[in-house]
C-alpha positions in Angstrom: -2.3 25.2 12.7 0.2 23.9 12.9 3.0 24.6 10.2 5.1 21.4 9.6 8.2 21.8 6.9 9.9 19.2 4.8 13.8 19.6 5.3 15.6 20.8 2.3 13.1 20.8 0.1 11.2 24.0 1.7 7.8 22.7 1.5 5.2 22.9 4.1 2.2 21.5 5.2 -0.3 23.0 7.4 -1.6 20.3 10.2 -4.3 20.0 12.0 -6.0 17.9 14.8 -9.9 18.4 15.7 -11.5 17.9 19.0 -13.0 14.3 18.0 -9.5 13.0 16.7 -9.8 13.6 12.7 -6.4 14.8 11.5 -5.9 17.6 8.8 -3.2 17.9 6.7 -3.2 20.8 3.5 -0.7 20.7 1.2 -1.4 24.0 -0.6 1.1 24.5 -3.7 0.8 27.6 -6.6 2.8 24.1 -8.8 -0.6 23.7 -9.9 -4.2 24.9 -10.9 -5.8 21.7 -10.2 -6.3 20.0 -6.3 -6.1 16.1 -5.1 -8.3 15.6 -1.9 -8.6 12.1 0.1 -10.5 11.2 3.3 -8.5 7.9 4.6 -9.1 5.0 7.2 -6.9 3.4 9.1 -8.4 -0.1 8.3 -7.2 -2.4 5.4 -7.4 -6.5 4.6 -4.3 -7.0 7.1 -7.0 -6.8 9.6 -8.6 -10.6 9.8 -9.2 -10.4 13.6 -9.8 -7.7 16.1 -11.1 -7.3 20.1 -13.4 -4.7 20.8 -15.1 -4.0 24.4 -13.5 -7.0 25.4 -15.3 -9.1 22.1 -13.0 -10.6 19.5 -14.5 -10.3 16.3 -13.7 -12.3 12.8 -13.3 -10.4 9.7 -14.5 -12.6 6.5 -11.6 -11.8 4.0 -12.4 -9.5 1.4 -14.5 -7.1 3.9 -12.3 -3.9 3.1 -12.6 -4.0 -0.1 -16.6 -4.5 -0.6 -16.7 -1.8 2.3 -14.8 0.5 0.2 -17.4 -0.3 -2.8 -20.4 0.4 -0.6 -19.0 4.0 0.6 -17.9 4.9 -2.7 -21.0 3.4 -4.0 -21.3 5.9 -7.6 -23.0 3.4 -9.8 -26.0 3.5 -7.3 -26.1 7.1 -6.5 -27.2 9.0 -9.2 -27.2 12.7 -7.0 -23.4 11.6 -6.5 -22.6 11.1 -10.0 -24.9 13.8 -11.1 -22.4 16.3 -9.0 -19.3 14.9 -10.0 -20.3 15.5 -13.7 -21.3 19.3 -12.7 -17.8 19.7 -10.5 -15.4 18.0 -13.9 -14.0 15.5 -11.3 -12.6 12.1 -11.0 -13.4 10.4 -7.6 -12.1 6.6 -7.1 -11.3 5.0 -3.8 -8.3 1.9 -3.5 -8.2 -0.1 -0.6 -4.6 -2.4 0.6 -3.6 -4.4 3.4 -3.2 -1.0 5.2 -6.1 1.1 5.0 -8.7 2.6 3.0 -8.5 5.7 0.7 -11.5 7.8 -0.7 -10.0 10.5 -3.2 -11.1 13.5 -6.0 -9.3 15.0 -8.3 -10.4 18.3 -9.5 -9.8 21.5 -11.0 -13.3 23.8 -10.2 -14.6 24.6 -7.1 -12.6 23.1 -4.5 -14.9 23.7 -1.3 -17.8 22.1 -3.1 -15.6 19.2 -4.3 -14.9 18.8 -0.7 -18.1 18.8 0.2 -18.9 16.3 -2.1 -16.1 13.7 -1.0 -17.4 13.9 2.8 -20.9 13.6 1.5 -19.8 10.0 -0.1 -17.5 8.8 3.0 -20.5 10.0 5.9 -23.5 9.6 3.7 -23.2 5.8 3.3 -26.4 3.7 3.4 -25.9 0.2 3.3 -28.0 -2.7 3.1 -28.8 -6.2 2.1 -30.1 -5.1 -1.4 -27.2 -3.6 -2.5 -24.6 -5.6 -0.6 -26.2 -8.7 -2.5 -25.9 -6.4 -6.0 -22.8 -5.6 -5.3 -21.3 -9.1 -5.1 -21.9 -9.8 -8.5 -19.6 -6.5 -9.5 -16.6 -7.5 -7.0 -16.7 -11.3 -8.1 -15.6 -10.2 -11.4 -13.0 -8.0 -10.1 -12.0 -11.4 -8.6 -12.6 -12.6 -12.4 -10.1 -10.3 -13.2 -7.2 -10.7 -10.9 -7.3 -13.9 -11.9 -6.6 -13.5 -15.3 -3.4 -11.5 -14.6 -0.5 -13.5 -14.8 1.6 -11.2 -12.5 -1.3 -10.7 -9.6 -1.7 -14.6 -9.9 1.6 -15.2 -9.0 1.7 -13.0 -6.9 -1.2 -14.6 -4.4 0.3 -17.4 -4.7 4.0 -17.1 -3.6 2.7 -15.1 -0.8 0.2 -17.7 0.2 3.3 -20.4 -0.1 5.5 -18.6 2.0 3.5 -18.2 4.9 1.3 -20.1 7.1 -1.1 -18.1 9.0 -0.9 -14.5 7.9 -3.4 -11.7 6.3 -1.6 -12.2 3.0 -2.8 -15.6 2.8 -6.0 -13.7 1.6 -6.1 -11.2 -1.0 -7.7 -7.9 -0.7 -10.5 -8.8 -2.7 -10.8 -12.1 -0.9 -12.4 -15.0 -2.9 -15.9 -15.7 -4.6 -16.2 -17.8 -1.5 -15.7 -15.6 1.1 -17.6 -12.8 -0.8 -20.9 -14.7 -0.5 -20.5 -14.8 3.1 -20.5 -10.9 4.0 -23.7 -9.2 4.8 -25.3 -5.8 5.6 -24.9 -6.7 9.5 -21.1 -7.4 8.6 -20.5 -4.5 6.8 -21.6 -1.5 9.0 -20.4 -3.7 12.2 -16.9 -2.6 10.8 -18.1 0.8 9.6 -18.9 1.5 13.0 -15.8 0.3 14.7 -12.9 1.4 12.5 -14.7 4.3 10.0 -13.9 6.7 13.7 -13.0 9.9 13.6 -9.9 8.9 15.7 -9.2 6.7 12.8 -9.6 8.9 10.1 -7.6 11.7 8.3 -8.2 14.4 5.2 -5.6 15.2 2.9 -6.1 17.9 0.5 -3.2 18.9 -1.9 -3.1 21.9 -4.9 -4.3 25.6 -5.5 -6.1 26.4 -2.8 -6.2 28.9 0.2 -5.6 26.5 3.4 -7.8 28.8 5.8 -11.0 28.7 4.2 -10.5 24.6 3.5 -10.1 24.1 6.9 -12.7 26.4 8.0 -14.5 24.4 5.8 -13.4 21.3 7.1 -14.6 22.2 10.9 -18.0 23.7 10.0 -18.8 20.1 7.9 -17.3 17.7 10.5 -18.6 20.1 13.7 -22.3 19.6 11.9 -21.7 16.0 12.4 -21.3 15.8 15.9 -18.8 12.9 15.9 -16.8 12.2 18.6 -13.8 9.9 19.7 -14.4 5.8 19.9 -12.8 3.4 22.0 -10.4 1.7 18.5 -10.4 -1.7 18.3 -7.2 -3.7 18.9 -5.4 -6.0 15.8 -5.1 -9.5 17.0 -2.2 -10.7 15.0 -1.7 -14.3 14.3 1.8 -15.7 15.1 4.1 -16.6 12.0 7.0 -19.1 11.7 10.1 -18.8 9.9 9.9 -21.1 7.5 8.1 -21.3 4.4 4.4 -23.0 4.1 5.5 -24.1 0.1 9.3 -24.3 -0.9 7.8 -24.4 -4.6 4.8 -25.0 -7.4 4.2 -24.8 -10.9 0.8 -23.0 -12.6 -0.1 -24.2 -15.5 -0.8 -21.0 -17.4 -0.3 -20.6 -21.5 1.9 -17.7 -21.8 4.5 -17.4 -24.5 8.2 -16.9 -22.1 8.4 -18.3 -18.3 7.7 -16.4 -15.5 9.6 -17.3 -12.5 8.8 -15.6 -8.8 11.6 -16.7 -5.7 11.1 -15.4 -2.6 13.4 -15.5 0.4 12.1 -15.0 3.9 13.8 -13.8 7.0 12.8 -12.8 10.5 13.2 -9.0 10.3 14.7 -9.2 13.6 17.8 -10.7 12.3 18.5 -7.5 10.9 18.4 -5.6 14.5 16.2 -2.2 12.9 13.4 -1.5 13.8 12.2 0.5 11.4 10.6 -1.2 8.9 10.9 1.9 6.3 14.7 2.4 7.1 15.3 -1.5 7.1 13.6 -1.2 3.2 15.8 1.5 1.9 18.9 -0.4 2.9 17.6 -3.7 0.8 16.5 -1.5 -2.1 19.3 0.0 -2.3 21.2 -3.7 -2.4 18.7 -5.4 -4.7 18.4 -2.2 -7.4 22.8 -2.5 -7.3 22.6 -6.5 -8.1 19.4 -7.0 -9.8 18.6 -3.7 -12.0 19.9 -3.4 -15.6 22.6 -1.9 -14.9 23.9 -4.9 -12.8 25.9 -7.6 -13.2 24.1 -10.4 -12.4 21.3 -8.5 -14.9 24.3 -8.6 -17.4 25.0 -12.1 -17.1 21.5 -13.4 -17.5 20.7 -11.6 -20.6 23.8 -12.3 -22.4 24.0 -16.0 -21.6 19.6 -15.6 -23.0 18.3 -17.1 -19.5 16.1 -13.9 -19.3 14.2 -11.1 -20.9 13.6 -9.0 -18.1 14.1 -9.0 -14.1 13.9 -6.6 -11.2 14.6 -7.1 -7.3 12.0 -5.7 -4.9 11.3 -5.8 -0.6 8.3 -6.5 1.7 8.1 -6.7 5.4 4.7 -8.4 6.1 4.9 -8.2 10.4 7.5 -9.8 11.2 9.5 -10.9 8.4 11.2 -9.7 5.5 10.2 -10.6 2.1 13.1 -10.4 -0.7 11.6 -11.1 -4.3 13.1 -12.0 -7.5 10.7 -11.9 -10.2 11.7 -12.6 -13.9 10.3 -13.1 -17.5 13.0 -15.6 -18.6 13.8 -17.4 -22.1 15.1 -20.3 -20.0 13.2 -20.2 -16.8 15.4 -23.7 -15.5 18.8 -21.9 -15.3 16.8 -19.1 -13.9 16.2 -21.0 -11.0 19.3 -23.5 -11.0 21.6 -19.7 -10.9 19.3 -17.0 -8.9 20.2 -18.3 -5.4 23.6 -19.1 -5.7 24.2 -15.4 -7.8 22.3 -13.8 -5.0 24.4 -15.4 -2.0 27.6 -12.9 -4.3 25.3 -9.5 -4.0 28.0 -7.1 -3.9 28.1 -3.7 -2.9 31.0 -0.9 -3.0 30.8 2.6 -1.3 30.4 4.4 -4.9 27.3 2.2 -5.9 25.8 2.7 -2.7 26.4 6.7 -2.8 24.8 7.2 -6.4 22.1 5.0 -5.4 21.4 7.1 -2.8 21.9 10.1 -4.2 19.4 8.6 -6.7 16.6 7.9 -4.0 17.1 12.0 -3.2 16.4 13.0 -5.9 13.1 11.2 -6.3 12.4 12.2 -2.7 12.9 16.1 -4.0 10.9 15.5 -7.4 8.0 14.0 -5.9 6.5 18.0 -4.8 6.3 18.6 -8.5 3.3 16.2 -8.3 0.7 17.1 -5.9 -0.9 12.9 -6.3 2.5 12.0 -5.3 2.7 14.2 -1.6 -0.8 12.9 -1.2 0.2 9.2 -2.0 2.9 10.2 0.3 1.3 11.6 3.5 -1.0 8.8 3.1 1.5 5.9 3.3 3.5 7.5 5.7 0.4 7.4 8.5 -1.4 4.2 7.4 2.6 2.6 7.5 3.7 4.5 10.8 1.2 6.7 12.0 3.0 9.9 11.4 4.6 12.3 9.2 8.0 11.9 8.7 9.5 15.4 7.5 13.0 14.8 8.0 12.9 11.9 5.6 15.7 14.0 3.7 18.1 13.2 6.3 16.9 10.4 7.0 17.7 8.9 3.5 21.0 10.9 3.7 22.1 9.5 6.8 21.7 6.3 5.7 25.6 5.3 6.1 27.8 2.4 3.9 28.9 0.3 6.6 25.7 0.0 7.9 24.4 -1.6 4.4 27.2 -4.2 3.9 26.3 -5.2 8.1 22.7 -5.6 6.1 24.1 -7.6 3.2 26.0 -10.0 4.6 23.1 -10.7 7.5 20.9 -11.4 4.4 19.9 -15.2 4.0 18.1 -17.6 1.3 17.8 -20.4 4.2 13.7 -20.1 3.9 12.6 -19.9 0.3 9.7 -20.7 -2.3 9.6 -21.0 -5.9 6.9 -20.3 -8.4 7.2 -20.7 -12.0 4.8 -21.3 -15.1 4.3 -23.9 -17.2 2.5 -24.3 -20.1 
């Protein structure tokens, strides 16, 4: 095992890469008597086309999420469900565009719990009967997202921003997509992507690192898993323009909801590190759109909004700046938001204050084992490595660079979505 220490916070991770490529990250701590563990795959909903063995494969939208359901098939497996209950654990899974994560929280026998999680992941039975039975369950989940106004608006907005991106498909897919998925298509993805050299295990909490690593090695060793050639994602070409500039959604909600987004090619900023770029833009948006900002206060005083926030996302080669609001006057919000956004300001004192808040949040994350697990998972899925120098990474951000980025932000390509009754 290699001991990796996060600078400034004096917290350590123990790391080992097994011969077959599986990466193991262990965070033992006495801050809690609980444990939280996960096994993740670097395969998510952003992959809709890939090449392997000189053959191009198309993936049906919603397949990554559907496969998650079939791996974590607790309702079908009475034995696994009983073991979870007997251990007093909570088992869950999630899929996003970047990857899929299977996790387990508990406080009892950590070795038995780890054995259970690995059993769930590696003893997968995907057949036509249980795939057909799952379609109804996933269909209900799709309907649930449609009923959620925020989820519905995000889906429409991103579909309007992009011509040919993975975000044109939701993680869960459409009902029409789900009907096309078969046991054969899911098993193909499982065999291609659920490879040991595309998988990583994280254990956080109160445990002995040597005992846990020995068990993982023993369990994995019995499976005789070997490295595989990993598929190459085929990325779609995307235009800088937006597909649909404006859309209204008819929805019976008490207050008008509006989302306004600007789409910018990230090469404009000249920063290769997506995470660093997001940090800078998040600070800029927080200063200008948070409840303590001038714009927020102005809109509240003029009775334009009830609340508002700003956020940033990076989708392949494009940066998305988003302002969303619950409005008393949607028309006024739309008429003013881009004009005021062009006047965004940044002072050195505000920049340094926000940077300190980022550093404080980073330190506090180590008080929660679930946050530690999530941050490691996100690092790997987004950057394929863990950043043990993130404190300096944030601390070294400077005001002059932030000002330069602010000056490069433009609103030439934008899309607006709003609700109407």
